[in-house]
C-alpha positions as a printed NumPy array, in Angstrom:
array([[-162.935,  -94.03 ,  -18.571],
       [-163.261,  -92.347,  -21.732],
       [-160.419,  -90.855,  -23.854],
       [-160.642,  -87.639,  -25.576],
       [-161.783,  -87.918,  -29.379],
       [-160.198,  -86.016,  -31.959],
       [-162.197,  -82.865,  -32.981],
       [-162.342,  -84.108,  -36.565],
       [-164.687,  -86.933,  -35.582],
       [-167.313,  -84.637,  -34.379],
       [-167.976,  -83.518,  -37.876],
       [-169.768,  -86.617,  -38.566],
       [-173.026,  -87.325,  -37.097],
       [-173.12 ,  -90.708,  -35.111],
       [-175.698,  -93.199,  -35.89 ],
       [-176.037,  -93.664,  -32.125],
       [-177.268,  -89.908,  -31.977],
       [-180.381,  -90.618,  -34.106],
       [-183.162,  -90.061,  -31.53 ],
       [-185.293,  -92.843,  -30.174],
       [-189.093,  -91.391,  -30.323],
       [-191.073,  -93.853,  -28.527],
       [-192.673,  -92.176,  -25.359],
       [-192.017,  -93.495,  -21.84 ],
       [-194.624,  -96.16 ,  -20.995],
       [-196.24 ,  -97.03 ,  -17.794],
       [-194.972,  -99.941,  -15.494],
       [-196.622, -103.387,  -15.361],
       [-196.002, -105.296,  -12.223],
       [-195.189, -109.168,  -12.145],
       [-197.901, -111.114,  -10.266],
       [-197.501, -112.025,   -6.579],
       [-197.813, -115.68 ,   -7.668],
       [-194.737, -115.36 ,   -9.993],
       [-192.661, -113.63 ,   -7.627],
       [-193.153, -116.29 ,   -4.92 ],
       [-191.812, -119.076,   -7.166],
       [-189.05 , -117.231,   -8.739],
       [-185.5  , -118.489,   -8.523],
       [-184.115, -115.035,   -7.703],
       [-186.349, -112.487,   -5.831],
       [-183.79 , -110.866,   -3.554],
       [-183.821, -107.131,   -4.492],
       [-180.333, -106.895,   -2.826],
       [-178.636, -109.158,   -5.581],
       [-177.748, -106.04 ,   -7.474],
       [-175.796, -104.583,   -4.466],
       [-174.201, -108.017,   -4.182],
       [-173.122, -107.792,   -7.774],
       [-172.103, -104.077,   -7.594],
       [-168.848, -102.922,   -8.731],
       [-167.514, -102.751,   -5.302],
       [-167.813, -106.595,   -5.342],
       [-166.473, -107.13 ,   -8.871],
       [-165.23 , -109.721,   -9.926],
       [-165.899, -111.912,   -6.824],
       [-169.604, -111.7  ,   -7.211],
       [-169.479, -113.981,  -10.089],
       [-168.333, -116.722,   -7.869],
       [-172.147, -117.225,   -7.485],
       [-172.54 , -118.32 ,  -11.029],
       [-169.35 , -120.628,  -10.846],
       [-170.918, -122.265,   -7.692],
       [-173.838, -123.486,   -9.999],
       [-171.387, -125.708,  -11.878],
       [-169.552, -128.976,  -11.02 ],
       [-165.77 , -128.602,  -11.057],
       [-163.136, -131.386,  -11.487],
       [-160.502, -129.022,  -10.077],
       [-161.309, -125.775,   -8.221],
       [-160.186, -122.352,   -9.745],
       [-157.746, -120.133,   -7.915],
       [-158.475, -116.967,   -9.647],
       [-161.766, -115.409,  -10.669],
       [-160.63 , -112.855,  -13.205],
       [-157.171, -112.729,  -14.751],
       [-156.613, -109.337,  -16.413],
       [-152.853, -109.668,  -17.092],
       [-153.486, -109.9  ,  -20.869],
       [-156.183, -107.175,  -20.883],
       [-158.506, -106.94 ,  -22.603],
       [-158.244, -110.781,  -23.225],
       [-159.986, -111.855,  -19.986],
       [-159.587, -115.214,  -18.512],
       [-162.202, -116.248,  -15.877],
       [-162.007, -118.795,  -13.13 ],
       [-158.3  , -119.541,  -13.745],
       [-156.734, -122.775,  -12.607],
       [-160.033, -124.806,  -12.554],
       [-160.652, -127.853,  -14.676],
       [-164.182, -128.485,  -15.951],
       [-166.208, -130.083,  -18.674],
       [-169.329, -128.514,  -20.234],
       [-170.865, -131.937,  -21.492],
       [-170.52 , -133.286,  -17.938],
       [-172.213, -130.331,  -16.419],
       [-175.068, -130.402,  -19.098],
       [-175.638, -134.214,  -18.784],
       [-173.837, -136.526,  -16.493],
       [-174.261, -134.78 ,  -13.19 ],
       [-178.06 , -135.016,  -13.843],
       [-178.467, -138.736,  -14.202],
       [-178.983, -139.637,  -10.485],
       [-181.669, -137.136,  -10.082],
       [-183.112, -136.414,  -13.429],
       [-182.021, -139.399,  -15.769],
       [-185.663, -140.296,  -16.357],
       [-186.555, -136.606,  -17.117],
       [-186.995, -135.222,  -20.799],
       [-184.061, -132.961,  -21.777],
       [-185.63 , -132.212,  -25.214],
       [-188.886, -132.924,  -26.78 ],
       [-188.341, -132.735,  -30.31 ],
       [-191.402, -131.799,  -32.35 ],
       [-191.052, -132.389,  -36.272],
       [-192.624, -129.814,  -38.449],
       [-195.124, -132.324,  -40.099],
       [-197.876, -132.4  ,  -37.538],
       [-198.548, -136.205,  -38.419],
       [-195.104, -137.099,  -37.165],
       [-194.926, -138.035,  -33.372],
       [-192.758, -136.082,  -30.936],
       [-189.461, -137.576,  -29.993],
       [-188.763, -137.408,  -26.217],
       [-184.981, -137.658,  -25.34 ],
       [-184.494, -138.165,  -21.635],
       [-181.212, -137.224,  -19.818],
       [-180.2  , -140.935,  -19.631],
       [-180.879, -141.409,  -23.52 ],
       [-179.   , -138.088,  -23.973],
       [-176.04 , -139.356,  -22.019],
       [-175.974, -142.527,  -24.152],
       [-176.003, -140.779,  -27.454],
       [-173.508, -138.04 ,  -26.456],
       [-171.114, -140.816,  -25.562],
       [-171.559, -142.73 ,  -28.691],
       [-171.057, -139.706,  -30.753],
       [-167.938, -138.594,  -28.843],
       [-166.535, -142.312,  -29.346],
       [-167.171, -141.812,  -32.965],
       [-165.403, -138.363,  -33.125],
       [-162.486, -139.824,  -31.053],
       [-162.379, -142.845,  -33.5  ],
       [-161.778, -140.63 ,  -36.286],
       [-158.746, -139.061,  -34.599],
       [-160.309, -135.786,  -33.413],
       [-158.924, -134.258,  -30.133],
       [-158.997, -131.358,  -27.884],
       [-158.442, -128.212,  -29.824],
       [-159.432, -129.495,  -33.27 ],
       [-162.145, -127.495,  -34.942],
       [-165.287, -129.173,  -36.408],
       [-167.807, -127.251,  -38.484],
       [-171.646, -128.093,  -38.274],
       [-174.067, -127.125,  -40.981],
       [-177.115, -128.504,  -39.452],
       [-180.97 , -127.706,  -39.019],
       [-182.919, -127.81 ,  -35.738],
       [-182.898, -131.492,  -34.923],
       [-181.762, -133.375,  -31.752],
       [-178.539, -134.455,  -33.531],
       [-177.281, -131.204,  -33.429],
       [-177.202, -130.615,  -29.582],
       [-176.044, -134.154,  -29.342],
       [-173.05 , -133.466,  -31.452],
       [-172.087, -130.228,  -29.826],
       [-172.004, -131.9  ,  -26.315],
       [-170.003, -134.953,  -27.815],
       [-167.463, -132.329,  -28.958],
       [-167.45 , -130.414,  -25.635],
       [-166.911, -133.791,  -24.033],
       [-163.699, -134.152,  -25.662],
       [-162.535, -130.492,  -26.   ],
       [-163.089, -130.36 ,  -29.595],
       [-164.117, -126.744,  -30.582],
       [-167.469, -126.67 ,  -32.522],
       [-168.64 , -124.146,  -35.022],
       [-172.041, -124.256,  -36.046],
       [-173.333, -122.452,  -39.304],
       [-176.959, -121.593,  -39.236],
       [-178.66 , -124.23 ,  -41.54 ],
       [-180.341, -121.627,  -43.561],
       [-177.047, -120.151,  -44.806],
       [-175.61 , -121.016,  -48.254],
       [-172.867, -123.453,  -48.827],
       [-170.539, -120.635,  -49.644],
       [-171.088, -119.102,  -46.181],
       [-170.527, -122.354,  -44.512],
       [-167.263, -122.949,  -46.607],
       [-165.749, -119.581,  -45.597],
       [-166.333, -120.49 ,  -42.176],
       [-164.655, -123.708,  -42.425],
       [-161.629, -121.973,  -43.965],
       [-161.471, -119.434,  -41.228],
       [-161.594, -121.972,  -38.292],
       [-159.232, -124.543,  -40.217],
       [-161.78 , -127.314,  -39.716],
       [-161.029, -130.513,  -41.579],
       [-164.375, -132.174,  -40.608],
       [-168.034, -131.062,  -41.665],
       [-171.066, -132.378,  -40.11 ],
       [-174.321, -132.043,  -41.765],
       [-177.651, -133.585,  -42.284],
       [-179.079, -135.071,  -45.582],
       [-182.522, -133.166,  -45.354],
       [-184.998, -131.322,  -42.94 ],
       [-188.425, -129.988,  -43.315],
       [-189.221, -126.317,  -43.914],
       [-192.599, -125.004,  -44.632],
       [-194.039, -128.417,  -45.792],
       [-191.06 , -129.328,  -48.061],
       [-188.295, -131.762,  -47.359],
       [-185.113, -129.763,  -48.446],
       [-182.087, -131.466,  -49.686],
       [-179.583, -130.002,  -47.469],
       [-176.638, -132.329,  -48.582],
       [-176.129, -130.128,  -51.641],
       [-174.857, -127.412,  -49.6  ],
       [-172.146, -129.636,  -48.079],
       [-170.652, -130.127,  -51.506],
       [-170.71 , -126.269,  -52.076],
       [-169.136, -125.542,  -48.497],
       [-166.385, -128.174,  -49.415],
       [-165.551, -126.725,  -52.701],
       [-165.742, -123.259,  -51.339],
       [-163.408, -124.05 ,  -48.588],
       [-160.971, -125.747,  -50.913],
       [-160.919, -122.658,  -53.086],
       [-159.959, -120.704,  -50.036],
       [-157.193, -122.878,  -49.15 ],
       [-158.706, -125.234,  -46.731],
       [-159.294, -129.037,  -47.411],
       [-162.175, -130.92 ,  -45.812],
       [-161.102, -134.452,  -45.171],
       [-164.56 , -135.945,  -44.135],
       [-168.116, -134.991,  -44.405],
       [-170.327, -136.863,  -41.888],
       [-174.009, -136.818,  -42.833],
       [-176.921, -137.456,  -40.322],
       [-179.814, -138.756,  -41.853],
       [-183.14 , -137.158,  -40.998],
       [-184.815, -140.549,  -41.211],
       [-182.23 , -143.14 ,  -39.851],
       [-181.505, -145.781,  -42.354],
       [-183.027, -143.887,  -45.395],
       [-181.228, -141.216,  -47.574],
       [-183.571, -138.385,  -48.086],
       [-181.405, -136.115,  -50.298],
       [-181.033, -136.292,  -54.108],
       [-177.471, -134.993,  -53.927],
       [-175.26 , -138.248,  -54.134],
       [-172.723, -138.965,  -51.397],
       [-168.963, -138.595,  -52.28 ],
       [-167.107, -141.999,  -51.8  ],
       [-164.061, -141.866,  -49.627],
       [-165.209, -138.5  ,  -48.254],
       [-168.826, -138.772,  -47.081],
       [-170.007, -141.082,  -44.378],
       [-173.45 , -141.629,  -42.814],
       [-173.254, -140.97 ,  -39.245],
       [-175.929, -143.609,  -38.533],
       [-173.832, -146.316,  -39.959],
       [-170.492, -145.245,  -38.133],
       [-172.43 , -145.336,  -34.901],
       [-173.141, -149.049,  -35.132],
       [-169.521, -149.397,  -34.22 ],
       [-169.646, -147.237,  -31.194],
       [-172.983, -148.639,  -29.75 ],
       [-172.957, -148.639,  -25.921],
       [-169.566, -147.025,  -25.878],
       [-168.654, -144.771,  -22.928],
       [-166.198, -141.674,  -23.115],
       [-165.073, -140.073,  -19.956],
       [-165.462, -136.384,  -20.14 ],
       [-162.006, -134.556,  -20.17 ],
       [-161.08 , -132.369,  -17.347],
       [-160.314, -129.216,  -19.519],
       [-158.735, -125.896,  -18.473],
       [-161.344, -123.289,  -17.616],
       [-160.338, -120.865,  -20.123],
       [-160.15 , -123.521,  -22.947],
       [-162.248, -122.537,  -25.944],
       [-165.789, -124.083,  -26.203],
       [-166.986, -123.037,  -29.489],
       [-166.787, -120.353,  -32.297],
       [-169.88 , -118.282,  -33.297],
       [-169.487, -116.46 ,  -36.47 ],
       [-170.955, -112.932,  -36.723],
       [-169.396, -111.893,  -39.853],
       [-169.44 , -108.719,  -41.921],
       [-170.978, -108.715,  -45.576],
       [-167.568, -108.278,  -47.208],
       [-164.221, -109.435,  -46.139],
       [-163.402, -112.199,  -43.503],
       [-165.937, -113.767,  -41.214],
       [-165.661, -112.878,  -37.682],
       [-165.471, -115.746,  -35.264],
       [-166.426, -114.983,  -31.684],
       [-164.477, -117.376,  -29.512],
       [-166.209, -118.408,  -26.153],
       [-164.493, -120.141,  -23.206],
       [-165.664, -123.132,  -21.457],
       [-166.041, -122.072,  -17.813],
       [-166.878, -118.36 ,  -17.998],
       [-169.415, -118.82 ,  -20.681],
       [-171.055, -121.974,  -19.169],
       [-171.186, -120.11 ,  -15.763],
       [-172.864, -117.153,  -17.201],
       [-175.426, -118.846,  -19.178],
       [-176.102, -121.217,  -16.449],
       [-176.748, -118.296,  -13.903],
       [-178.784, -116.347,  -16.296],
       [-180.98 , -119.325,  -17.283],
       [-181.79 , -119.872,  -13.733],
       [-182.211, -116.307,  -12.478],
       [-183.588, -114.337,  -15.647],
       [-185.372, -117.105,  -17.769],
       [-186.492, -118.425,  -14.195],
       [-186.248, -122.268,  -15.336],
       [-187.14 , -124.571,  -12.837],
       [-186.784, -128.501,  -13.28 ],
       [-190.571, -128.984,  -13.382],
       [-190.892, -126.22 ,  -16.296],
       [-191.45 , -126.978,  -19.992],
       [-189.4  , -124.398,  -21.8  ],
       [-189.665, -123.324,  -25.399],
       [-187.117, -121.017,  -27.238],
       [-188.099, -120.497,  -30.684],
       [-184.506, -119.591,  -31.632],
       [-182.412, -121.539,  -34.024],
       [-179.184, -123.292,  -32.383],
       [-177.364, -121.895,  -35.305],
       [-177.522, -118.614,  -33.63 ],
       [-176.043, -117.456,  -30.149],
       [-179.403, -117.717,  -28.456],
       [-179.858, -121.276,  -29.342],
       [-176.23 , -121.943,  -28.118],
       [-176.822, -120.201,  -24.818],
       [-180.6  , -120.799,  -24.136],
       [-181.414, -123.798,  -25.725],
       [-178.507, -125.97 ,  -25.244],
       [-175.951, -125.099,  -22.674],
       [-177.683, -122.869,  -20.369],
       [-180.955, -124.916,  -19.961],
       [-179.176, -128.213,  -19.832],
       [-176.85 , -127.209,  -17.235],
       [-179.858, -126.623,  -14.973],
       [-181.472, -129.966,  -15.997],
       [-184.326, -128.216,  -17.945],
       [-186.852, -129.723,  -20.324],
       [-186.745, -127.882,  -23.748],
       [-188.969, -128.145,  -26.691],
       [-186.983, -128.305,  -30.007],
       [-189.212, -127.414,  -32.936],
       [-187.919, -128.248,  -36.416],
       [-189.773, -125.894,  -38.749],
       [-191.79 , -122.874,  -39.495],
       [-193.858, -121.629,  -36.522],
       [-196.807, -120.637,  -38.867],
       [-196.838, -123.899,  -40.693],
       [-199.43 , -125.11 ,  -41.57 ],
       [-201.212, -122.201,  -39.817],
       [-200.874, -119.353,  -37.33 ],
       [-202.357, -121.502,  -34.619],
       [-199.392, -123.986,  -34.75 ],
       [-197.313, -122.385,  -31.821],
       [-200.272, -122.288,  -29.46 ],
       [-201.414, -125.882,  -30.206],
       [-198.132, -127.027,  -29.432],
       [-197.807, -125.009,  -26.216],
       [-201.135, -126.271,  -25.093],
       [-200.36 , -129.988,  -26.147],
       [-196.871, -129.813,  -24.248],
       [-197.856, -127.755,  -21.387],
       [-195.139, -124.997,  -22.123],
       [-194.796, -122.676,  -19.153],
       [-191.916, -120.521,  -20.558],
       [-191.882, -119.004,  -23.974],
       [-188.859, -117.317,  -25.62 ],
       [-189.152, -115.589,  -28.926],
       [-188.13 , -112.563,  -31.042],
       [-190.101, -109.279,  -31.608],
       [-189.972, -110.099,  -35.365],
       [-191.917, -113.371,  -34.488],
       [-194.375, -111.636,  -32.292],
       [-195.17 , -109.063,  -34.984],
       [-195.646, -111.933,  -37.572],
       [-197.962, -113.989,  -35.204],
       [-199.897, -111.107,  -34.488],
       [-200.397, -110.024,  -38.089],
       [-201.299, -113.585,  -39.276],
       [-203.461, -114.573,  -36.24 ],
       [-204.223, -111.859,  -33.762],
       [-206.829, -113.835,  -31.969],
       [-205.264, -117.197,  -32.245],
       [-203.921, -117.701,  -28.929],
       [-207.44 , -117.292,  -27.34 ],
       [-208.317, -120.752,  -28.835],
       [-205.958, -122.622,  -26.852],
       [-205.713, -123.467,  -23.122],
       [-201.943, -123.054,  -22.4  ],
       [-200.592, -120.859,  -19.706],
       [-197.119, -119.218,  -19.805],
       [-195.666, -118.012,  -16.445],
       [-193.052, -115.997,  -18.381],
       [-192.042, -114.901,  -21.757],
       [-188.823, -113.672,  -23.13 ],
       [-188.079, -111.429,  -26.02 ],
       [-184.634, -111.236,  -27.602],
       [-183.405, -109.425,  -30.695],
       [-184.512, -106.023,  -32.032],
       [-186.633, -103.731,  -29.686],
       [-190.374, -104.571,  -29.541],
       [-192.642, -101.536,  -29.984],
       [-195.216, -100.867,  -27.127],
       [-197.974, -101.603,  -29.333],
       [-196.598, -105.296,  -30.244],
       [-195.574, -105.56 ,  -26.605],
       [-199.097, -104.973,  -25.154],
       [-200.687, -107.761,  -27.822],
       [-197.784, -110.097,  -26.558],
       [-198.788, -109.478,  -22.905],
       [-202.525, -109.314,  -23.395],
       [-203.087, -112.169,  -26.067],
       [-200.145, -114.405,  -25.747],
       [-199.327, -113.962,  -22.051],
       [-203.168, -113.697,  -21.171],
       [-202.187, -110.996,  -18.855],
       [-200.48 , -113.818,  -16.549],
       [-197.131, -114.109,  -17.818],
       [-194.188, -111.819,  -17.16 ],
       [-192.211, -110.315,  -20.018],
       [-188.52 , -110.312,  -19.855],
       [-187.285, -107.903,  -22.798],
       [-183.73 , -108.481,  -23.082],
       [-180.64 , -107.306,  -25.116],
       [-177.363, -108.768,  -25.796],
       [-175.033, -109.908,  -28.598],
       [-173.292, -112.965,  -30.165],
       [-170.103, -111.568,  -28.592],
       [-171.486, -111.182,  -25.115],
       [-172.569, -114.896,  -24.68 ],
       [-175.679, -114.157,  -22.753],
       [-178.164, -111.338,  -21.585],
       [-176.903, -107.798,  -20.739],
       [-179.904, -105.419,  -20.645],
       [-182.77 , -107.082,  -18.911],
       [-185.219, -106.969,  -16.004],
       [-185.086, -109.482,  -13.194],
       [-188.555, -110.661,  -13.677],
       [-189.532, -111.127,   -9.96 ],
       [-187.811, -107.797,   -8.934],
       [-188.351, -105.191,  -11.666],
       [-191.62 , -103.957,  -13.188],
       [-192.08 , -104.319,  -17.133],
       [-192.026, -101.389,  -19.219],
       [-193.305, -101.684,  -22.797],
       [-190.707, -100.765,  -25.389],
       [-187.834, -100.657,  -23.026],
       [-185.516, -103.527,  -21.872],
       [-184.449, -103.418,  -18.231],
       [-181.569, -101.572,  -16.638],
       [-179.103, -104.715,  -16.637],
       [-178.495, -108.19 ,  -15.376],
       [-176.626, -108.595,  -12.075],
       [-173.095, -107.771,  -12.513],
       [-173.411, -105.996,  -15.804],
       [-172.821, -102.081,  -15.373],
       [-173.786, -100.297,  -18.68 ],
       [-172.772,  -96.655,  -19.486],
       [-173.578,  -94.579,  -22.521],
       [-170.893,  -92.395,  -24.041],
       [-171.085,  -89.706,  -26.693],
       [-168.69 ,  -89.34 ,  -29.608],
       [-166.24 ,  -87.227,  -27.329],
       [-166.142,  -89.887,  -24.7  ],
       [-168.307,  -87.93 ,  -22.267],
       [-170.858,  -89.951,  -20.307],
       [-174.537,  -89.229,  -21.29 ],
       [-176.424,  -88.984,  -18.162],
       [-179.627,  -91.023,  -17.389],
       [-182.916,  -89.183,  -18.225],
       [-181.22 ,  -86.781,  -20.49 ],
       [-183.28 ,  -88.004,  -23.583],
       [-179.966,  -88.09 ,  -25.386],
       [-178.707,  -91.319,  -27.476],
       [-175.187,  -92.387,  -27.312],
       [-172.963,  -95.486,  -27.707],
       [-173.859,  -97.993,  -25.159],
       [-170.961,  -99.773,  -23.55 ],
       [-170.229, -101.997,  -20.568],
       [-167.894, -100.825,  -17.837],
       [-166.674, -104.204,  -16.759],
       [-166.045, -107.536,  -18.116],
       [-168.222, -110.441,  -17.285],
       [-167.926, -114.265,  -17.606],
       [-169.919, -114.681,  -20.708],
       [-167.91 , -112.273,  -22.807],
       [-166.15 , -113.66 ,  -25.959],
       [-162.351, -114.27 ,  -25.516],
       [-161.266, -112.931,  -28.741],
       [-161.995, -112.935,  -32.621],
       [-160.588, -116.393,  -33.721],
       [-157.17 , -115.692,  -35.292],
       [-157.476, -111.926,  -35.02 ],
       [-156.457, -110.359,  -31.718],
       [-155.929, -106.86 ,  -33.191],
       [-159.404, -106.813,  -34.87 ],
       [-160.819, -107.868,  -31.459],
       [-159.258, -104.926,  -29.66 ],
       [-159.755, -102.284,  -32.535],
       [-163.449, -103.284,  -32.936],
       [-164.781, -103.589,  -29.142],
       [-162.286, -101.548,  -26.976],
       [-160.095,  -99.05 ,  -28.87 ],
       [-162.757,  -96.158,  -29.065],
       [-162.968,  -95.639,  -25.341],
       [-159.82 ,  -97.176,  -23.984],
       [-157.669,  -94.73 ,  -22.099],
       [-154.405,  -96.68 ,  -21.942],
       [-153.729,  -99.541,  -24.316],
       [-150.999, -100.93 ,  -21.97 ],
       [-153.378, -100.955,  -19.096],
       [-154.22 , -104.056,  -17.171],
       [-156.844, -102.581,  -15.193],
       [-160.226, -103.5  ,  -16.471],
       [-161.602, -100.112,  -15.745],
       [-159.623,  -98.758,  -18.831],
       [-161.353, -101.159,  -21.144],
       [-165.102, -100.461,  -21.444],
       [-166.728, -102.769,  -24.124],
       [-168.392, -101.006,  -27.068],
       [-171.505, -102.851,  -28.078],
       [-171.875, -100.949,  -31.368],
       [-175.467,  -99.999,  -30.58 ],
       [-177.003,  -96.673,  -29.771],
       [-179.503,  -96.169,  -26.917],
       [-181.251,  -93.727,  -24.612],
       [-181.245,  -94.332,  -21.064],
       [-184.251,  -93.217,  -18.899],
       [-183.78 ,  -91.852,  -15.375],
       [-184.97 ,  -95.237,  -14.021],
       [-182.167,  -97.017,  -15.943],
       [-184.408,  -98.625,  -18.33 ],
       [-182.972,  -98.462,  -22.05 ],
       [-184.459,  -97.806,  -25.502],
       [-182.101,  -99.114,  -28.162],
       [-181.891,  -98.166,  -31.839],
       [-180.623, -100.465,  -34.419],
       [-181.94 , -103.157,  -36.683],
       [-182.048, -106.714,  -35.583],
       [-178.63 , -108.06 ,  -35.139],
       [-178.813, -111.536,  -33.655],
       [-178.959, -113.679,  -36.507],
       [-180.456, -116.099,  -34.251],
       [-183.104, -113.671,  -33.082],
       [-184.407, -113.041,  -36.397],
       [-187.313, -114.82 ,  -37.656],
       [-186.024, -117.991,  -39.608],
       [-186.972, -117.702,  -43.178],
       [-188.53 , -120.937,  -44.646],
       [-186.437, -122.812,  -47.113],
       [-188.461, -123.786,  -50.207],
       [-187.331, -125.451,  -53.237],
       [-186.761, -122.184,  -54.634],
       [-184.257, -121.683,  -51.981],
       [-181.974, -124.383,  -53.447],
       [-181.883, -122.278,  -56.467],
       [-180.403, -119.413,  -54.79 ],
       [-177.989, -121.524,  -52.969],
       [-176.431, -123.399,  -55.714],
       [-174.234, -120.499,  -56.706],
       [-173.872, -117.033,  -55.309],
       [-175.7  , -114.146,  -56.953],
       [-173.361, -111.614,  -58.081],
       [-172.703, -109.171,  -55.3  ],
       [-174.864, -111.118,  -53.046],
       [-173.913, -110.834,  -49.449],
       [-172.016, -113.847,  -48.179],
       [-173.982, -116.105,  -46.079],
       [-177.601, -115.151,  -47.546],
       [-180.232, -116.813,  -49.52 ],
       [-181.65 , -115.525,  -52.755],
       [-185.049, -116.556,  -52.004],
       [-186.749, -115.064,  -48.944],
       [-184.517, -112.168,  -48.53 ],
       [-185.978, -109.185,  -46.584],
       [-184.511, -105.914,  -45.53 ],
       [-182.151, -106.391,  -42.675],
       [-181.869, -110.048,  -43.485],
       [-179.59 , -110.211,  -46.362],
       [-176.576, -109.945,  -44.355],
       [-174.737, -113.091,  -43.001],
       [-173.559, -111.134,  -40.021],
       [-174.73 , -112.407,  -36.736],
       [-177.784, -112.678,  -34.822],
       [-180.658, -110.638,  -33.875],
       [-179.358, -108.249,  -31.482],
       [-175.987, -109.616,  -31.186],
       [-173.502, -108.281,  -33.527],
       [-170.751, -105.956,  -32.522],
       [-169.493, -102.763,  -34.084],
       [-168.653, -103.165,  -37.672],
       [-165.458, -102.607,  -39.63 ],
       [-165.413,  -99.979,  -42.395],
       [-165.603, -102.729,  -44.988],
       [-168.763, -104.151,  -43.375],
       [-170.374, -100.75 ,  -43.819],
       [-169.449, -100.549,  -47.31 ],
       [-171.077, -104.01 ,  -47.651],
       [-174.376, -102.9  ,  -46.166],
       [-174.711, -100.396,  -49.057],
       [-174.033, -103.23 ,  -51.53 ],
       [-176.448, -105.396,  -49.669],
       [-179.346, -102.883,  -50.336],
       [-178.58 , -102.806,  -53.993],
       [-178.413, -106.562,  -54.085],
       [-181.726, -106.771,  -52.296],
       [-183.434, -104.361,  -54.801],
       [-182.04 , -106.633,  -57.574],
       [-183.508, -109.802,  -55.935],
       [-186.74 , -108.128,  -55.474],
       [-186.978, -107.128,  -59.075],
       [-185.997, -110.595,  -59.949],
       [-189.262, -111.851,  -58.288],
       [-187.805, -113.439,  -55.114],
       [-190.388, -113.219,  -52.489],
       [-190.358, -113.433,  -48.743],
       [-191.576, -116.804,  -47.483],
       [-192.924, -117.729,  -44.074],
       [-191.07 , -116.562,  -41.13 ],
       [-189.585, -118.474,  -38.369],
       [-187.458, -117.301,  -35.23 ],
       [-183.699, -117.555,  -35.667],
       [-182.831, -115.722,  -32.523],
       [-179.376, -114.414,  -33.232],
       [-177.857, -111.295,  -31.919],
       [-177.69 , -108.37 ,  -34.375],
       [-175.155, -106.48 ,  -36.139],
       [-175.055, -102.666,  -35.971],
       [-177.11 , -102.871,  -32.761],
       [-175.786, -105.573,  -30.802],
       [-178.727, -105.451,  -28.575],
       [-180.933, -108.43 ,  -28.368],
       [-183.836, -106.905,  -27.049]])
């Protein structure tokens, strides 16, 4: 339901009204072979998830989880729009991702860690080993006095210790907040302050584009920044990239800094029973901040979020236990949280965890890796597709891998790049699932169901089951399908993966995501609270969407490499530099520390001002000689267009 908008607002041209000029493309059909094996191939699923069946339709996702105590209410709207899902239940995310798989899949790989240096061997972590390591890490955290409701900040690269520590926190009800490893120490410090965290967990070093980067230096900056903002950090826990060896040049601080590998010796073999936590308890914070002002912490729940990413991992990514799945995103972004850690692990997936730049040492690296490991599902961003096409357009032909499906996430993928992805990377065998979503939404919104819908280059699918999009113009009138007109894309109904609130700022949450089209601020009826995504879109007559907006998932952008020159840019903030950004490797659309590719919600006025400052900052950096380095995928939902496609 849309409220009337004041006439004065119509004098301004909305960004969402910018036309999307790509022409409508032909359909590509999924193969019969793919459809026959798909987890979801029932075309009636959309009727079962229709608004007439809302919210009970989402019981299907909740039933994929193991509960300690059953829930009694699917959706509680009593504090609208702060939705509570599966109320009354008790659950634990760590248990659902690890413990419940041990009997059947204990000897199955959970992660295959691939270091960037090709000479280093893969590290296979089976579910049984994952269980052991998560328990030991949880025992350590508990031994430090951490408990349910406490916040812990991570500033870690793409290494197995990151999901292990996430799951250890989830086991105890500790709220984790991972800051993308490529962000500056200042950005990390501001997030520490906002969350009220007193413990920082980091790593001494990691590989990027052939260089072992000193990451510990950022921890010192983060602690100093947090203190300047009024938040003390009591302990800095440092994982070692090579256990037993300190690989950073930055010294440890006595009494504050501790090597995790040393502390774990005291907890070897310890078991920690997973806590039975309330369904609506917070699982993690994911910051999708503006360029000026306060970072914006999207707070995600345990049960609602976990149910949604589990269901969409099974039905949309179509992950089976026998698949080898590779998402090139960084866990520092929402894509990595949802579709590397929580969703895939909840369905006993085997996931590839790659440390470095996908084009190192050459553009054939991804395809060599896919061939060697037998990857069957590939998940990346359009930015990476374009880069890989540019650097090695015929490289995929040299390797004998076979993907059954490929997903794109982040900014829209233009038809020409889509066809290269389909023809060369997918070898005309793999289905492409073009998705759109945001940090705030937790999981896929716009997408095809790969065994049900045909593919359409340049357009993401109509919507995931249970997601009911609508496009409004600036007056609040609905823009009809097939009109060719752009508008503001919104979602009519809540869904389990939606964020609970902005950490510590309820008013900002309502104002940013709901106020524009809300009809009655006192209403407890979900129909009065359409969620405004902050992206513009055109909807074709068939329901497929073409979005306009730059990449917004910070996790969906391609990860920029961190070279020694990066450290120069990260020791201190450049004057006027956007919070959270690197001096080296900045490119247009990446200088913001906002969110992830395709996942960032509507912005405050201060953020828009910051964008203008960003462009000036980028120009100064360019003149100073900072060049863009090799790219790597960081699938994070975007800012101004929160769409992940």
